[in-house]
C-alpha positions as CSV (number, residue, x, y, z in Angstrom):
1,M,12.6,-16.4,-9.0
2,K,16.1,-15.3,-7.8
3,T,17.6,-17.3,-10.6
4,G,15.2,-15.9,-13.2
5,S,12.8,-18.9,-13.1
6,P,9.1,-18.2,-13.3
7,C,6.9,-17.8,-10.1
8,P,6.3,-21.3,-8.6
9,K,2.7,-20.3,-7.8
10,C,1.3,-18.6,-10.9
11,K,4.2,-19.2,-13.4
12,G,4.4,-15.4,-14.0
13,A,7.7,-14.0,-15.3
14,N,7.4,-10.4,-14.0
15,H,9.3,-10.1,-10.7
16,A,10.6,-7.3,-8.5
17,H,13.9,-7.5,-6.6
18,V,13.7,-5.8,-3.2
19,E,17.3,-5.1,-1.9
20,K,16.4,-3.1,1.1
21,I,13.1,-3.2,3.0
22,V,12.0,0.0,4.8
23,T,8.9,1.1,6.6
24,F,7.4,4.6,6.6
25,G,10.7,6.4,6.0
26,R,12.4,4.8,9.1
27,E,15.4,2.5,9.3
28,P,15.2,-0.8,7.6
29,L,12.7,-3.3,8.9
30,A,13.9,-5.3,11.8
31,F,14.4,-8.6,9.9
32,Y,16.6,-6.9,7.3
33,N,19.5,-6.7,9.7
34,V,19.1,-9.3,12.4
35,N,21.3,-11.5,14.6
36,F,21.2,-14.9,12.9
37,L,23.3,-17.7,14.4
38,G,25.4,-15.1,16.2
39,K,26.1,-13.0,13.1
40,K,24.5,-10.2,11.2
41,A,22.2,-11.2,8.4
42,K,20.9,-9.1,5.6
43,F,17.9,-10.2,3.6
44,E,16.6,-9.6,0.1
45,A,13.3,-10.5,-1.4
46,F,12.0,-11.4,-4.9
47,V,8.3,-10.6,-5.4
48,C,6.0,-11.9,-8.2
49,K,4.2,-8.9,-9.6
50,G,1.4,-11.2,-10.8
51,C,0.3,-12.8,-7.5
52,G,2.5,-11.4,-4.8
53,Y,4.3,-14.6,-3.9
54,T,7.6,-13.6,-2.2
55,E,10.9,-15.4,-1.7
56,L,13.2,-14.2,1.1
57,Y,16.9,-14.9,0.9
58,V,19.9,-14.2,3.2
59,R,22.2,-12.0,1.2
60,N,25.4,-13.2,2.9
61,P,24.9,-17.0,3.4
62,D,28.7,-17.8,3.3
63,N,29.1,-16.0,6.7
64,F,27.1,-18.7,8.5
65,S,27.9,-22.1,9.8
66,V,25.9,-24.4,12.1
């Protein structure tokens, strides 16, 4: 869905892009800014508005090496 493709579950084309995930007016949810392989990772999500299927991506993947 990140690339504009339809939802893999329901084939829907209506998606929401969630750039920052917050809970009840507090700071971003813990997994939004976590220690991942020794570095900070920020995540974004793409949600199908038809069925709720969600894809989660690391926003800065070039910063990581295994």
